C-alpha positions as CSV (number, residue, x, y, z in Angstrom):
1,X,151.2,137.4,106.9
2,X,151.5,140.1,108.8
3,X,154.9,142.1,110.0
4,X,154.3,140.4,113.7
5,X,154.1,137.3,112.5
6,X,157.6,136.3,113.0
7,X,156.4,136.0,116.5
8,X,154.0,132.9,115.1
9,X,156.9,130.8,115.2
10,X,156.8,127.9,117.6
11,X,160.1,128.3,119.8
12,X,160.2,125.2,122.0
13,X,164.0,124.6,123.5
14,X,164.6,126.1,126.8
15,X,160.7,127.2,126.9
16,X,159.6,123.4,126.2
17,X,162.1,122.6,128.9
18,X,160.4,125.1,131.5
19,X,157.2,123.9,130.9
20,X,158.2,119.8,131.2
21,X,159.5,120.5,134.5
22,X,156.8,123.1,135.7
23,X,154.3,120.3,134.4
24,X,156.0,117.7,136.1
25,X,156.4,119.4,139.6
26,X,152.5,119.8,139.1
27,X,150.6,117.5,137.2
28,X,147.1,118.7,135.5
29,X,143.8,119.6,135.1
30,X,141.4,118.8,132.6
31,X,141.8,115.4,130.4
32,X,141.1,116.2,127.0
33,X,137.3,115.2,126.2
34,X,136.4,114.2,129.8
35,X,132.8,113.6,128.8
36,X,130.1,116.3,129.2
37,X,131.7,117.4,132.6
38,X,132.5,115.3,135.5
39,X,129.8,117.0,137.5
40,X,127.3,116.2,135.3
41,X,127.5,112.6,135.2
42,X,124.5,110.8,134.3
43,X,122.7,110.1,137.6
44,X,120.5,107.3,136.7
45,X,119.9,107.0,141.2
46,X,119.3,110.7,141.1
47,X,117.2,111.3,137.8
48,X,113.7,109.9,140.0
49,X,110.6,109.4,138.0
50,X,111.4,112.0,135.4
51,X,113.1,109.1,133.5
52,X,110.8,106.5,133.7
53,X,110.4,104.4,130.7
54,X,113.0,106.6,128.8
55,X,114.8,104.7,125.8
56,X,118.2,103.6,127.0
57,X,119.6,103.7,123.6
58,X,123.2,103.7,123.4
59,X,123.1,107.0,121.4
60,X,121.1,108.2,124.1
61,X,121.8,111.6,126.4
62,X,122.8,111.2,129.9
63,X,121.0,113.9,132.0
64,X,123.1,116.8,132.9
65,X,123.3,117.8,136.6
66,X,123.2,121.3,137.8
67,X,123.7,123.2,140.7
68,X,121.8,126.5,140.1
69,X,119.1,126.2,142.7
70,X,121.5,124.9,145.4
71,X,121.3,121.5,145.0
72,X,121.8,119.0,142.4
73,X,119.0,118.7,139.7
74,X,118.7,117.4,136.1
75,X,119.2,120.2,133.9
76,X,116.2,119.2,132.0
77,X,114.0,119.7,134.4
78,X,114.7,122.7,136.0
79,X,112.9,125.7,134.9
80,X,115.6,128.4,134.1
81,X,117.4,129.1,131.1
82,X,121.0,127.6,131.9
83,X,123.7,126.7,129.2
84,X,126.5,124.5,130.7
85,X,129.6,124.1,129.5
86,X,131.8,121.3,130.1
87,X,135.8,121.9,130.6
88,X,136.6,120.2,127.8
89,X,134.7,122.1,125.6
90,X,136.4,125.2,127.4
91,X,139.5,123.5,126.5
92,X,139.2,123.0,122.4
93,X,138.0,127.0,121.7
94,X,141.6,127.7,124.0
95,X,138.9,129.6,126.7
96,X,141.5,131.5,129.0
97,X,139.0,133.6,130.6
98,X,135.3,134.8,130.6
99,X,136.3,137.2,127.8
100,X,136.6,134.5,125.7
101,X,133.2,133.3,126.1
102,X,131.2,135.5,123.6
103,X,128.6,133.6,121.8
104,X,129.0,130.3,123.1
105,X,126.2,130.7,125.7
106,X,122.8,132.2,124.0
107,X,122.7,136.1,124.6
108,X,126.6,136.3,126.0
109,X,128.7,139.0,125.7
110,X,131.7,139.9,127.2
111,X,134.0,142.4,126.7
112,X,137.1,144.3,127.9
113,X,136.4,147.7,129.0
114,X,138.7,150.7,130.2
115,X,141.4,148.0,129.3
116,X,141.4,146.1,132.2
117,X,137.8,145.7,133.4
118,X,136.0,142.8,132.3
119,X,132.1,143.0,132.1
120,X,129.8,140.2,131.2
121,X,126.2,140.8,129.5
122,X,123.4,138.4,129.3
123,X,120.7,139.6,127.2
124,X,121.9,143.1,127.1
125,X,121.8,143.5,130.6
126,X,125.5,143.7,132.0
127,X,127.0,147.3,133.1
128,X,127.5,150.6,131.5
129,X,129.5,152.1,133.9
130,X,133.5,151.3,133.4
131,X,136.0,153.3,135.4
132,X,134.2,152.3,138.5
133,X,134.7,149.4,139.6
134,X,134.7,150.5,143.3
135,X,131.5,152.6,143.3
136,X,129.7,149.7,140.8
137,X,128.9,146.2,140.2
138,X,128.8,144.1,137.7
139,X,124.9,143.6,136.4
140,X,126.0,139.5,135.9
141,X,127.1,138.1,138.9
142,X,130.1,135.6,139.3
143,X,130.2,133.1,141.8
144,X,133.6,130.7,142.0
145,X,132.4,127.4,144.2
146,X,129.7,129.5,145.9
147,X,132.1,132.7,146.8
148,X,130.7,135.8,145.4
149,X,133.4,137.8,142.9
150,X,131.8,141.2,143.1
151,X,134.4,143.5,141.1
152,X,134.6,143.6,137.5
153,X,138.3,143.6,137.5
154,X,138.8,140.5,139.3
155,X,136.5,138.9,136.2
156,X,139.2,138.9,134.1
157,X,141.4,136.2,136.0
158,X,142.5,133.1,133.8
159,X,140.4,130.0,134.3
160,X,142.0,126.6,135.9
161,X,141.0,123.3,137.2
162,X,137.4,124.1,136.5
163,X,134.9,121.1,136.3
164,X,131.9,122.9,134.4
165,X,130.3,126.5,134.0
166,X,126.5,127.2,134.2
167,X,125.4,130.4,132.4
168,X,122.2,131.4,134.2
169,X,120.4,133.5,132.2
170,X,117.8,136.7,133.5
171,X,117.4,138.0,136.5
172,X,118.2,135.8,139.6
173,X,116.9,137.7,142.3
174,X,115.7,135.1,144.7
175,X,118.9,132.8,145.2
176,X,121.9,134.6,143.9
177,X,120.7,138.2,144.5
178,X,123.7,140.1,144.7
179,X,123.7,142.1,141.7
180,X,122.2,139.1,139.2
181,X,120.3,141.4,137.3
182,X,120.9,140.3,134.0
183,X,121.8,136.3,135.3
184,X,124.8,134.7,136.7
185,X,128.1,132.9,135.8
186,X,128.7,130.0,138.1
187,X,132.4,128.4,138.1
188,X,132.1,124.9,139.6
189,X,135.9,123.7,140.6
190,X,137.1,120.1,140.7
191,X,136.9,118.9,144.3
192,X,139.2,116.7,146.4
193,X,137.9,112.8,146.9
194,X,138.5,110.2,149.5
195,X,137.9,107.6,146.5
196,X,142.2,106.9,145.5
197,X,145.0,109.0,144.4
198,X,145.0,110.3,140.9
199,X,146.1,113.0,139.0
200,X,146.8,114.5,135.5
201,X,149.1,117.2,134.2
202,X,149.1,118.6,130.6
203,X,151.5,120.9,129.0
204,X,150.9,122.7,125.8
205,X,152.9,124.6,123.3
206,X,151.9,127.1,120.6
207,X,152.8,130.0,118.5
208,X,153.4,133.1,120.2
209,X,155.6,131.4,122.2
210,X,152.5,129.9,123.7
211,X,153.3,127.8,126.6
212,X,150.7,126.6,129.1
213,X,151.4,123.7,132.2
214,X,148.5,122.8,134.2
215,X,148.4,120.3,137.0
216,X,146.4,118.8,139.4
217,X,146.8,116.0,142.2
218,X,144.3,114.0,144.4
219,X,145.5,112.5,147.7
220,X,143.5,110.8,150.4
221,X,145.4,111.0,153.7
222,X,142.7,108.7,155.6
223,X,139.5,107.2,155.3
224,X,138.1,110.9,156.1
225,X,140.4,113.4,155.1
226,X,141.9,114.3,150.7
227,X,143.5,117.0,149.2
228,X,143.8,118.4,146.1
229,X,146.7,120.3,144.6
230,X,146.5,122.0,141.5
231,X,148.0,124.8,139.6
232,X,148.7,126.7,136.1
233,X,151.4,128.8,134.3
234,X,150.5,130.5,131.3
235,X,152.4,132.9,129.3
236,X,152.9,134.1,125.6
237,X,154.2,137.0,123.6
238,X,151.8,139.6,122.6
239,X,149.7,139.3,119.8
240,X,150.1,143.5,118.7
241,X,153.0,145.5,118.2
242,X,153.8,148.9,119.7
243,X,156.1,150.2,116.8
244,X,157.6,152.9,119.1
245,X,158.4,150.7,121.8
246,X,159.8,147.7,119.8
247,X,159.9,145.0,122.3
248,X,157.1,145.8,123.9
249,X,154.4,143.9,122.8
250,X,150.3,144.1,124.2
251,X,147.9,141.3,124.8
252,X,150.7,139.1,126.3
253,X,150.4,136.9,129.3
254,X,152.0,136.1,132.3
255,X,150.2,134.4,134.9
256,X,150.5,132.0,137.4
257,X,147.9,130.2,139.7
258,X,147.7,127.9,142.6
259,X,144.9,126.2,144.4
260,X,144.8,124.0,147.2
261,X,141.6,122.3,148.8
262,X,141.3,119.9,151.8
263,X,137.9,117.9,152.4
264,X,137.4,116.4,155.8
265,X,134.2,114.1,155.8
266,X,133.7,112.4,159.2
267,X,130.6,110.5,157.9
268,X,128.5,110.7,155.0
269,X,126.2,113.7,156.6
270,X,129.0,115.9,156.9
271,X,132.0,117.6,155.2
272,X,134.0,120.8,155.1
273,X,136.2,121.8,152.2
274,X,138.7,124.6,153.0
275,X,139.9,125.7,149.6
276,X,142.9,128.6,148.8
277,X,143.7,130.1,145.8
278,X,146.1,132.6,144.8
279,X,146.4,134.5,141.2
280,X,149.2,136.6,139.5
281,X,149.1,138.2,136.8
282,X,151.9,141.1,135.4
283,X,151.5,141.8,131.7
284,X,152.4,145.0,129.4
285,X,148.7,145.4,129.6
286,X,146.3,145.1,126.6
287,X,146.2,146.7,123.3
288,X,143.7,149.5,122.8
289,X,144.2,151.0,119.4
290,X,143.0,154.0,118.4
291,X,139.8,154.0,116.1
292,X,141.5,157.1,113.8
293,X,144.8,155.2,113.8
294,X,146.1,155.4,109.8
295,X,147.8,152.1,110.1
296,X,145.3,149.6,108.7
297,X,147.1,146.5,110.5
298,X,144.6,145.9,113.7
299,X,147.9,144.3,115.1
300,X,149.9,147.1,115.0
301,X,149.7,150.2,117.0
302,X,151.7,153.3,118.0
303,X,151.8,154.8,121.4
304,X,154.5,156.2,122.9
305,X,153.9,155.7,126.8
306,X,154.2,152.3,128.0
307,X,150.5,150.2,129.6
308,X,151.1,147.7,132.1
309,X,148.7,145.2,134.1
310,X,149.7,143.7,137.4
311,X,147.0,142.2,139.2
312,X,147.4,139.6,142.2
313,X,144.3,137.5,144.3
314,X,143.8,135.4,147.1
315,X,141.0,133.8,147.8
316,X,140.3,131.7,150.8
317,X,137.1,129.8,151.6
318,X,135.4,127.3,153.7
319,X,132.4,125.1,152.2
320,X,130.5,123.1,154.9
321,X,127.7,120.7,154.0
322,X,125.6,119.2,156.7
323,X,122.4,116.7,156.1
324,X,120.4,116.6,159.3
325,X,117.4,114.2,159.4
326,X,114.9,117.4,158.4
327,X,116.8,119.2,156.3
328,X,120.4,120.4,155.2
329,X,122.9,123.3,155.8
330,X,125.0,125.0,153.3
331,X,127.6,127.2,154.3
332,X,130.3,129.2,152.4
333,X,132.7,131.5,154.2
334,X,135.1,133.6,152.2
335,X,137.9,135.8,152.4
336,X,139.1,137.9,149.1
337,X,141.4,140.6,148.1
338,X,143.0,141.7,145.2
339,X,145.5,144.5,144.3
340,X,145.7,145.7,140.7
341,X,147.9,148.5,139.1
342,X,147.1,149.6,135.0
343,X,148.7,152.4,133.6
344,X,147.2,153.4,130.3
345,X,148.3,155.9,127.6
346,X,144.7,157.8,126.8
347,X,145.2,159.2,123.3
348,X,146.1,155.4,122.3
349,X,148.7,157.2,119.9
350,X,151.6,159.2,119.8
351,X,152.3,162.9,120.9
352,X,153.5,163.7,117.8
353,X,150.4,162.8,115.5
354,X,147.6,163.7,118.6
355,X,149.7,167.2,118.9
356,X,149.1,166.3,123.1
357,X,149.3,163.8,125.8
358,X,147.4,162.0,127.9
359,X,148.7,159.8,130.7
360,X,147.9,157.3,133.3
361,X,150.8,155.9,135.0
362,X,148.7,155.4,137.9
363,X,145.4,153.4,138.3
364,X,145.6,151.5,141.3
365,X,142.5,149.9,142.8
366,X,142.7,147.6,145.9
367,X,140.0,145.4,147.3
368,X,139.2,143.1,150.6
369,X,136.0,141.7,151.0
370,X,134.6,138.8,153.6
371,X,131.4,137.1,153.1
372,X,128.9,134.5,154.3
373,X,126.2,132.8,152.9
374,X,124.1,130.3,155.1
375,X,121.2,128.1,153.1
376,X,118.5,125.7,154.6
377,X,117.6,123.1,152.4
378,X,115.0,120.8,152.7
379,X,115.8,117.1,152.0
380,X,115.5,115.4,148.2
381,X,111.9,113.9,148.1
382,X,110.2,116.4,150.2
383,X,106.7,117.4,148.6
384,X,107.1,120.7,149.7
385,X,111.1,122.0,148.6
386,X,112.2,124.6,149.6
387,X,115.6,126.7,150.4
388,X,115.9,129.7,153.2
389,X,119.1,131.7,154.0
390,X,121.0,134.9,154.2
391,X,123.6,136.2,152.9
392,X,126.4,138.7,154.3
393,X,129.2,140.7,152.6
394,X,131.1,143.5,153.4
395,X,134.0,145.1,150.8
396,X,136.4,147.5,151.0
397,X,137.5,149.4,148.1
398,X,140.3,151.9,147.7
399,X,140.9,153.5,144.3
400,X,143.7,155.8,143.5
401,X,144.6,157.8,140.1
402,X,146.8,160.5,138.3
403,X,146.4,161.5,135.1
404,X,148.5,163.9,133.3
405,X,147.7,165.8,130.2
406,X,149.6,168.8,128.2
407,X,150.5,170.6,124.8
408,X,154.1,170.5,125.7
409,X,156.6,167.8,124.8
410,X,159.0,169.0,127.6
411,X,156.9,168.4,130.7
412,X,155.6,165.2,129.4
413,X,157.2,163.2,132.4
414,X,154.4,162.2,135.0
415,X,155.4,163.2,138.6
416,X,154.2,161.2,141.6
417,X,151.7,162.5,144.0
418,X,151.8,161.2,147.4
419,X,148.3,160.0,148.0
420,X,148.5,160.8,151.9
421,X,149.4,164.2,150.9
422,X,148.0,164.9,147.4
423,X,147.8,169.1,148.0
424,X,151.4,169.1,149.0
425,X,152.8,169.6,145.3
426,X,150.7,169.2,142.5
427,X,152.3,168.8,139.4
428,X,151.4,172.2,136.8
429,X,150.3,169.2,134.0
430,X,148.4,166.9,136.5
431,X,144.8,167.3,135.1
432,X,143.0,164.9,137.2
433,X,143.7,162.9,140.6
434,X,141.5,161.0,142.6
435,X,141.5,159.2,146.4
436,X,138.5,156.9,146.8
437,X,137.5,154.9,149.6
438,X,134.2,152.5,149.4
439,X,133.0,150.2,151.8
440,X,130.1,148.4,150.7
441,X,127.6,146.6,153.2
442,X,124.9,143.6,151.7
443,X,122.9,141.5,153.8
444,X,119.7,139.3,152.0
445,X,117.7,136.8,153.6
446,X,115.9,135.1,151.1
447,X,113.7,131.9,150.7
448,X,112.2,129.9,148.0
449,X,109.7,127.0,147.7
450,X,108.8,124.4,145.2
451,X,105.1,122.5,145.4
452,X,103.3,120.1,143.2
453,X,100.1,121.8,142.4
454,X,99.3,118.2,140.8
455,X,101.1,115.2,139.5
456,X,102.5,117.6,136.1
457,X,102.0,121.1,137.3
458,X,104.9,122.8,139.8
459,X,104.8,126.2,141.3
460,X,107.5,127.7,142.3
461,X,108.2,131.1,144.5
462,X,110.7,132.9,146.1
463,X,111.5,136.7,147.5
464,X,114.7,138.2,148.7
465,X,114.9,141.3,150.9
466,X,118.1,143.1,149.6
467,X,119.8,145.6,151.8
468,X,123.0,147.9,150.5
469,X,124.9,150.2,151.9
470,X,127.5,152.9,150.3
471,X,129.8,154.3,153.1
472,X,132.0,157.0,150.0
473,X,134.4,159.3,151.0
474,X,136.4,160.6,148.0
475,X,139.2,163.7,147.0
476,X,139.0,165.1,143.8
477,X,142.5,167.1,143.1
478,X,144.2,168.7,139.9
479,X,146.4,171.5,138.8
480,X,143.5,173.7,139.1
481,X,142.8,173.2,142.7
482,X,141.8,170.8,145.1
483,X,138.5,169.7,146.4
484,X,137.4,169.3,150.0
485,X,137.0,165.5,150.9
486,X,133.5,164.5,150.1
487,X,131.5,161.7,151.9
488,X,128.3,160.5,151.3
489,X,126.2,157.3,152.8
490,X,123.9,155.7,150.6
491,X,121.0,153.1,151.5
492,X,119.1,150.9,149.5
493,X,116.2,148.1,151.0
494,X,114.8,146.8,148.0
495,X,112.7,143.1,147.8
496,X,113.2,141.0,144.7
497,X,111.2,138.0,143.7
498,X,110.4,134.9,141.8
499,X,106.9,133.0,140.5
500,X,107.2,130.5,137.8
501,X,104.9,127.4,136.7
502,X,106.3,124.6,135.1
503,X,104.0,121.8,133.4
504,X,105.4,118.3,132.1
505,X,103.6,117.3,129.5
506,X,105.4,113.6,129.5
507,X,108.4,112.4,130.9
508,X,111.0,114.2,127.8
509,X,109.0,117.3,127.8
510,X,108.5,120.1,129.6
511,X,106.9,124.1,129.5
512,X,107.3,126.8,132.1
513,X,106.7,130.9,132.4
514,X,108.1,132.8,135.1
515,X,107.9,136.1,136.2
516,X,111.1,137.6,137.9
517,X,113.0,140.5,139.3
518,X,116.6,141.7,139.5
519,X,118.4,144.4,140.9
520,X,121.6,146.1,141.2
521,X,122.2,148.7,143.6
522,X,122.8,152.4,143.4
523,X,125.8,155.0,144.9
524,X,127.5,157.5,145.3
525,X,129.4,159.7,142.7
526,X,131.6,161.4,145.3
527,X,131.7,164.5,143.1
528,X,131.7,168.0,145.5
529,X,130.4,170.2,142.7
530,X,129.1,169.3,139.7
531,X,127.1,170.9,137.1
532,X,124.7,168.4,136.1
533,X,125.7,164.8,136.8
534,X,124.0,164.2,140.6
535,X,125.5,163.2,144.0
536,X,123.9,159.6,144.0
537,X,122.4,158.0,141.1
538,X,119.5,155.0,141.4
539,X,119.4,151.5,141.7
540,X,118.5,149.5,138.5
541,X,115.9,147.0,138.7
542,X,114.7,144.5,135.9
543,X,111.2,142.8,135.6
544,X,111.4,139.7,133.4
545,X,108.6,137.8,132.0
546,X,109.7,134.5,130.1
547,X,108.1,131.3,128.5
548,X,110.4,128.5,128.1
549,X,110.2,124.8,127.0
550,X,112.8,122.2,127.6
551,X,112.9,118.8,125.3
552,X,114.2,115.9,124.9
553,X,113.4,113.9,121.0
554,X,114.0,110.5,119.2
555,X,114.7,108.4,122.6
556,X,116.8,111.4,124.2
557,X,119.6,111.6,121.4
558,X,117.8,114.9,120.5
559,X,117.6,117.9,123.0
560,X,116.1,121.1,122.5
561,X,115.3,123.9,124.8
562,X,113.9,126.8,124.1
563,X,113.4,130.5,125.6
564,X,111.4,133.8,124.7
565,X,111.6,136.8,127.0
566,X,110.6,140.5,127.5
567,X,112.3,142.5,130.0
568,X,111.1,145.7,131.8
569,X,114.6,147.4,132.9
570,X,114.4,150.8,134.7
571,X,117.1,153.1,136.2
572,X,119.9,151.7,133.7
573,X,123.2,153.4,134.8
574,X,125.7,154.8,132.7
575,X,128.3,157.0,132.8
576,X,127.5,161.1,132.0
577,X,129.8,164.0,131.3
578,X,129.5,166.6,133.2
579,X,130.0,170.4,132.0
580,X,132.5,170.6,134.5
581,X,135.6,168.9,133.5
582,X,136.4,165.2,134.8
583,X,133.1,165.7,137.0
584,X,131.9,162.6,135.2
585,X,129.9,160.1,136.9
586,X,127.0,157.8,137.1
587,X,123.5,158.9,135.9
588,X,120.3,157.1,135.0
589,X,117.8,156.1,131.8
590,X,114.6,155.8,133.5
591,X,113.0,153.0,131.2
592,X,114.4,150.3,128.4
593,X,112.4,147.6,127.1
594,X,114.3,144.1,125.9
595,X,112.8,141.2,124.1
596,X,113.9,138.6,122.0
597,X,114.1,134.7,122.2
598,X,116.8,131.5,121.8
599,X,117.2,128.4,121.4
600,X,119.6,125.4,122.0
601,X,120.1,122.0,120.7
602,X,122.8,118.9,121.1
603,X,122.5,115.9,118.9
604,X,124.1,112.5,120.0
605,X,123.8,110.2,116.9
606,X,125.6,106.9,115.3
607,X,125.9,105.0,118.6
608,X,127.1,107.9,120.6
609,X,129.8,108.9,118.1
610,X,128.7,112.0,117.1
611,X,127.9,115.0,119.0
612,X,126.3,118.5,117.5
613,X,125.9,121.4,119.6
614,X,124.3,124.6,118.5
615,X,122.6,128.0,119.9
616,X,121.0,130.9,118.0
617,X,119.7,134.4,119.9
618,X,117.6,136.8,118.3
619,X,116.9,140.0,120.5
620,X,116.3,143.5,120.4
621,X,115.7,146.3,122.7
622,X,115.4,150.1,123.1
623,X,115.2,153.4,125.4
624,X,111.3,154.1,125.8
625,X,111.6,157.1,128.0
626,X,112.5,160.4,126.9
627,X,116.1,161.0,128.4
628,X,118.7,164.1,127.6
629,X,122.4,163.2,128.2
630,X,125.5,164.7,127.8
631,X,128.7,162.5,126.1
632,X,132.2,163.3,125.3
633,X,131.5,164.3,122.1
634,X,128.5,166.5,122.8
635,X,130.5,168.5,125.9
636,X,133.7,168.9,123.6
637,X,131.5,170.4,120.7
638,X,129.7,172.7,123.2
639,X,133.1,174.1,124.3
640,X,134.3,175.0,120.6
641,X,130.8,176.6,119.9
642,X,129.4,177.9,123.4
643,X,131.1,181.7,124.0
644,X,131.3,181.4,127.5
645,X,133.2,178.2,127.8
646,X,136.1,179.7,125.8
647,X,139.6,180.7,127.7
648,X,139.0,178.0,129.9
649,X,135.4,178.8,131.0
650,X,134.3,175.2,131.1
651,X,136.6,175.3,134.7
652,X,134.6,178.2,136.1
653,X,131.3,179.9,134.2
654,X,128.0,178.9,135.3
655,X,127.0,180.7,131.8
656,X,129.4,177.9,130.1
657,X,127.8,174.6,131.9
658,X,124.4,175.9,130.8
659,X,125.2,176.0,127.3
660,X,126.7,172.3,127.5
661,X,123.2,171.3,129.1
662,X,121.3,173.1,126.7
663,X,123.0,171.1,124.2
664,X,122.2,167.6,125.0
665,X,120.5,164.8,123.3
666,X,117.4,163.0,123.7
667,X,118.7,159.3,123.4
668,X,114.6,158.0,123.3
669,X,114.8,154.9,120.9
670,X,118.4,154.0,121.0
671,X,119.9,150.5,121.1
672,X,120.7,149.3,124.6
673,X,124.8,148.4,124.6
674,X,126.2,144.8,124.5
675,X,123.7,143.0,123.0
676,X,123.7,141.3,119.4
677,X,120.8,141.3,117.3
678,X,121.4,137.8,116.5
679,X,124.7,135.6,118.3
680,X,124.8,131.7,117.3
681,X,127.4,129.2,117.6
682,X,127.6,125.6,116.3
683,X,129.8,122.6,117.2
684,X,130.6,119.4,115.9
685,X,132.9,116.3,117.4
686,X,133.0,112.9,115.6
687,X,134.8,109.7,117.6
688,X,136.9,107.7,115.3
689,X,138.2,104.1,116.2
690,X,142.0,104.9,115.2
691,X,145.0,102.6,115.6
692,X,143.2,101.0,118.7
693,X,142.6,104.2,120.4
694,X,139.7,107.1,119.6
695,X,140.7,110.2,117.5
696,X,137.7,112.9,118.0
697,X,137.8,115.8,115.5
698,X,136.2,119.0,116.3
699,X,134.7,122.0,115.2
700,X,133.3,125.0,116.5
701,X,131.6,128.5,114.8
702,X,130.6,131.2,116.5
703,X,128.9,134.5,115.3
704,X,128.3,137.6,117.4
705,X,126.3,140.1,115.5
706,X,126.7,143.9,115.9
707,X,126.0,145.5,118.6
708,X,126.4,148.9,120.2
709,X,129.4,149.9,122.8
710,X,127.5,152.4,124.3
711,X,124.2,153.5,124.9
712,X,124.7,156.8,122.9
713,X,124.6,154.5,119.4
714,X,127.2,157.1,118.1
715,X,127.2,155.9,114.7
716,X,130.9,156.2,114.0
717,X,132.4,155.6,117.8
718,X,129.7,152.7,119.1
719,X,129.1,150.6,116.4
720,X,130.7,147.3,116.7
721,X,131.0,145.0,113.9
722,X,129.5,141.4,113.7
723,X,132.6,138.9,113.1
724,X,132.6,134.9,112.5
725,X,134.9,132.5,114.3
726,X,136.2,129.0,113.7
727,X,137.9,126.7,116.4
728,X,139.4,123.6,115.5
729,X,140.5,120.5,117.5
730,X,141.9,117.3,116.7
731,X,142.6,114.8,120.3
732,X,143.5,111.2,120.2
733,X,143.5,109.1,122.6
734,X,146.2,106.1,122.3
735,X,145.0,102.4,123.4
736,X,145.5,100.9,126.8
737,X,147.7,104.4,127.7
738,X,147.2,107.2,130.3
739,X,148.4,109.7,127.8
740,X,146.2,112.3,125.7
741,X,147.3,114.4,123.0
742,X,145.4,117.0,121.3
743,X,146.1,120.1,118.9
744,X,143.7,123.2,118.6
745,X,143.7,126.1,116.3
746,X,141.8,129.0,117.7
747,X,140.4,131.5,115.3
748,X,141.4,129.4,112.1
749,X,140.7,132.3,109.9
750,X,142.4,134.9,111.9
751,X,139.9,137.2,111.9
752,X,140.5,140.7,113.6
753,X,137.1,140.4,115.5
754,X,136.3,143.6,117.5
755,X,135.8,142.5,120.8
756,X,134.7,146.0,122.2
757,X,134.9,149.9,122.0
758,X,135.9,152.0,124.5
759,X,135.3,155.8,124.9
760,X,137.1,157.5,127.5
761,X,134.6,159.5,129.9
762,X,137.7,161.4,130.5
763,X,139.2,164.9,129.2
764,X,139.5,164.4,125.0
765,X,137.1,161.4,124.7
766,X,139.1,159.6,122.8
767,X,137.8,156.2,121.2
768,X,140.3,152.7,121.2
769,X,139.0,149.2,120.4
770,X,140.5,145.9,121.2
771,X,140.1,142.5,118.6
772,X,139.7,138.9,119.6
773,X,143.1,137.2,119.9
774,X,144.4,136.0,116.6
775,X,145.0,132.7,115.3
776,X,146.9,130.2,117.9
777,X,148.0,126.8,116.8
778,X,148.2,124.9,120.1
779,X,149.7,121.4,120.6
780,X,149.0,119.5,124.0
781,X,150.4,116.4,125.4
782,X,148.9,115.1,128.7
783,X,148.7,112.3,130.8
784,X,146.5,111.1,134.1
785,X,146.3,108.2,136.2
């Protein structure tokens, strides 16, 4: 038992009363084991000819419906690599946000980078540019009910009131476009319904003083209007003890989220849903443990500067659906804003241990965005199926950062610098200050169609025109002086496309081949006088070739889907260190190849009581262009060995800079980051008749293989070791009762798996690592009506 295990005792008392009151006020989201997700209800009426003649044995699996192609379609007849994660599986595995999803879908890894940013990667493509949320975008796009969430900070907020999640693998350059170069995560929420008053709530209590209260209620106000209100309150103590600041544990949670939706459906052909969501997080920040920390306990660290994480977001969107005689219109109009305030100890340790301090007390990021997407969709049953539309977005992002460095403990207290007049009073220990404003404009029209060439062969093709502009203003300042206000405007116009052939072997077996492209925009670095890093960085491009198969076997008891892929990935964006201190920025690696294969299977047997689901991914990749790069280790070594860099020469000497550039390393053959060679998961559940009700034990095994943290592949710094995770759950539904009970154990073996390693691109370039959450035992009681 670790020194912090006293945090693991259940403390009910006052916490339980508060949780119960909260739940009673709100009512909750997901009922344990709600089936394979309500949005994927088996729909024989919609299944059409694909199910003709299929056996309907009691143990057969239902048809899962997905929305990946902007219309409801069956998973097995959609020629895309898609994984569906229903809400009950997410609950059983104690998935709080997308960071907990690594390994749960083929090729999917999610990591925290730089403490506050969430970086999902699919098949090795995500984002290699942390620290720059205002200038870059994730490589895996996330959509919440059709609303694009285009920044790495917002991806980390808590999940609640979800029906299911769809994980789309491979570039989605036609229908989803915006930065979906690696894939897309589609979050589908529970929606208001007109049929009846309904609701549910649950309260969960666990160790680390874990409290989660969730509630939802659906109220039809008339035959045409319904309202759904939902909310969640989640809190727990920190998983990691900071020995220098007792009581200021890290990796804690203090999250609140509220959502309201109003449905107006005056006819069977028209509906409008107005949704508002408010989210707040206020915690001590993540545990970023120094890689060289002499304390071997992964849940204990020593840092003398306090971190913090404050996040608040608001999202309002209007979803319109209008079915006309010839086609349908879908519209999503959205406004998003968020404010993030973050602080961290960049040495990840103490002054006494390191001999210096490096502290970021102010790292503020604010964003506002407005977007509109309108789609025109052909009617169901049309021989030529088509979708055409256009997406608009305008985003304004502002960053303000202050970083202090020194070797004299007496001047370690940071002083605030007014962002409106940063040159008025700059402290002598301010090593870096930055104010940045980036305005991003996106306009993307697109079209896609499908046509049955024969009764068994279907052709799908589509294209998208991607226009993006960045209007970038930046001001750098430090104890060494002030750069002038630096402005750049960068524009990009890029077409992307998709082509696919699907062949139906039988009503339960299909094969497909596809070629598709994806794109992620470049942008401006905003550095006024670099020695190596360019002022602007290039767009990323991915050309993907895929062959796949989707199958039902044994009277639909077994579902088996497989895919193989090969990527030509151009201009991969990464952070390069400039010879001039603090002038790092984004650069590009010309060419990377990625290839692999994956399989997913699900089996239902024993009259529908046994459920087995699994996936396996094997993938590899390498840099295939000779590319010389600089990163902190090389630069810091050069400062020590190049004579012209002595006595602060790195700040003024062109000879020093030339010597640093000459030490750059060729990374030909290196492995892309965030790409385990092997990843897998397996879960099994069995429904048992017990005391007149249903008892369902469930076990899940997840393997996340070893992977690289950065493209530089430094053996000591970048190697993230493999880990194995076991999650357990036991759910009980009493007879003739609206209550349900569940007991879950996440990370049952209490493994300290490394979720990410992060090497700061600033100053000393130190490395920290973060761990997956420890073992948590959580009990839940819920009620639905």
